[in-house]
C-alpha positions in Angstrom: 59.9 64.7 132.7 57.0 65.4 130.5 56.3 68.7 128.7 53.3 69.6 130.9 55.5 69.6 134.0 58.1 71.6 132.3 55.6 74.2 131.1 54.1 74.5 134.6 57.6 74.9 136.2 58.4 77.9 133.9 54.9 79.3 134.2 55.4 79.5 138.0 58.9 81.0 137.6 57.4 83.7 135.3 54.4 84.3 137.7 56.8 84.9 140.6 59.4 86.9 138.6 58.0 88.3 135.3 61.2 90.2 134.3 64.3 88.4 135.5 67.8 89.6 134.7 71.4 89.2 135.7 72.4 90.5 139.2 75.5 92.1 137.6 75.1 95.8 137.2 75.5 97.2 133.6 74.1 99.9 131.4 75.5 98.8 128.0 76.5 95.6 126.2 80.1 96.5 126.7 79.7 97.0 130.5 78.0 93.6 130.6 80.8 92.0 128.6 83.4 93.4 131.1 81.3 92.4 134.1 80.8 88.8 132.9 84.5 88.5 132.0 85.3 89.5 135.6 82.7 87.2 137.2 84.4 83.9 136.5 85.1 82.3 139.9 83.9 85.4 141.6 80.6 86.6 143.0 78.2 89.0 141.3 78.4 91.1 144.5 82.2 91.3 144.3 82.1 92.2 140.7 79.6 94.9 141.2 81.7 96.5 144.0 84.6 96.7 141.5 82.6 97.9 138.5 80.9 100.6 140.7 84.3 102.2 140.9 85.5 101.4 137.4 82.6 102.3 135.2 82.2 105.9 136.3 85.8 106.4 135.3 85.9 104.1 132.2 83.0 102.3 130.5 84.0 102.1 126.8 86.6 100.0 125.1 88.6 103.1 124.3 88.5 104.4 127.9 89.4 101.0 129.5 92.1 100.3 126.9 93.6 103.7 127.8 93.9 102.6 131.5 96.2 99.7 130.4 96.6 96.5 132.3 98.1 98.1 135.4 95.5 100.9 135.5 92.6 98.4 135.1 94.1 96.0 137.7 93.9 98.8 140.3 90.1 98.8 140.0 89.6 95.1 140.0 92.3 93.9 142.4 89.6 92.6 144.8 88.5 90.0 142.3 90.1 86.5 141.9 92.7 86.3 139.1 92.5 90.0 138.5 95.8 90.2 136.6 94.8 87.6 134.1 91.3 89.1 133.7 92.8 92.6 133.3 95.1 91.3 130.5 92.1 89.7 128.8 89.8 92.7 129.1 92.5 95.0 127.7 93.1 92.7 124.8 89.4 92.4 124.1 89.1 96.2 124.1 91.8 96.4 121.5 90.0 93.9 119.3 86.7 95.7 119.7 88.3 99.0 118.7 90.3 97.5 115.8 87.7 95.2 114.4 84.3 96.3 115.5 84.4 100.0 115.7 84.3 99.9 119.5 80.9 98.0 119.5 80.2 94.6 121.0 79.2 92.3 118.2 75.8 90.5 118.2 77.4 87.4 116.8 78.5 84.2 118.6 81.7 83.6 116.6 82.9 87.2 116.9 82.2 87.2 120.6 84.0 83.9 121.2 87.0 85.3 119.3 87.5 87.9 122.0 90.1 87.2 124.6 88.6 85.7 127.7 85.2 85.1 126.2 84.0 81.5 126.0 80.7 79.9 125.1 79.0 80.7 128.4 80.0 84.4 128.3 78.9 84.7 124.7 75.6 83.2 125.6 75.1 85.7 128.5 75.9 88.6 126.1 73.6 87.4 123.4 70.8 86.7 125.8 71.0 89.6 128.3 72.3 92.4 126.1 70.6 91.4 122.8 67.5 89.3 123.8 68.5 86.1 122.0 67.0 82.9 123.4 70.3 81.4 124.6 71.2 79.4 127.7 74.3 80.3 129.5 74.8 77.1 131.6 76.7 77.8 134.8 77.0 75.5 137.8 73.6 76.6 139.1 71.8 75.8 135.9 73.7 72.5 135.4 72.7 71.4 138.9 69.1 72.5 138.7 68.6 71.1 135.2 69.9 67.7 136.3 68.5 67.6 139.9 64.9 68.5 138.8 65.2 66.4 135.6 64.1 69.4 133.5 67.0 69.0 131.2 69.5 66.3 132.3 72.9 66.1 130.7 76.5 64.9 131.4 78.1 68.3 130.7 77.2 71.9 130.2 76.9 71.8 126.4 74.5 68.8 126.7 72.3 70.7 129.2 72.4 73.8 127.1 71.2 71.9 124.0 68.6 70.0 126.0 67.2 73.3 127.5 67.0 74.9 124.1 65.0 71.9 122.9 62.6 71.3 125.8 61.9 74.8 127.3 58.7 76.1 125.8 59.4 78.9 123.3 57.5 81.6 125.3 59.9 81.1 128.3 63.2 80.7 126.4 64.6 84.2 126.6 64.2 84.4 130.4 64.7 80.7 131.3 68.4 80.8 132.1 67.9 83.7 134.6 65.1 81.9 136.4 67.2 78.7 136.7 70.3 80.6 137.9 68.2 82.4 140.6 66.5 79.2 141.6 69.8 77.5 142.0 71.4 80.4 143.8 68.7 80.9 146.4 66.5 77.8 146.6 68.0 74.7 144.9 71.3 75.1 146.6 74.2 72.7 146.1 74.7 71.4 149.6 71.1 71.6 151.0 68.3 72.4 148.6 65.4 74.1 150.3 62.8 71.7 149.0 60.2 72.5 151.7 59.9 76.1 150.6 60.4 75.5 146.9 57.8 76.8 144.5 58.2 73.8 142.2 58.7 71.0 144.7 55.6 69.1 143.6 56.8 69.1 139.9 60.5 68.4 140.6 61.7 64.8 140.1 64.6 64.9 142.6 64.6 61.7 144.6 66.3 63.0 147.8 64.2 66.0 148.7 64.8 67.7 152.0 62.4 69.2 154.5 63.3 72.7 155.7 
């Protein structure tokens, strides 16, 4: 795919949705960190239902740590793997309190050192909480990047690096949100909605559907 096509794809995404963001509800970097940690193999809707009950009660590292694993589990038990996630969140809270003054660090290495935080989660925090031009490549972004040929790659790290290289700078901060939303609602895994796709004429997918 040439750079003119890529530019037009992201220009259209911006035109349709000038200020994209995550569908997870949060009001601080810490709330976002907790929400993203809970979202692995779970839906944003499901996470929001849990955090709608949790955050009014506890939304700081100190307050959630005070709940303990059992207390936190009570609020998130509707989410897949809630016991493991509760243990990770409590351990991350302790590290934030002990090493970062209760603040979420704006640093990749320090974020990835937190229990339950991997590269993708760190990228979400850096991008969505702090405005860094990072790409948190999930299954949606991986699929869309490969299917459209915007940034093909064999694994998520390859796609991430390719996106950082080929997405025009003016679109880079918002690009991963546009791609996630496009994959979630239009370029779906089983049956992409090509007939009603905003970028169908620019996409290089060979097996387009008509819907």
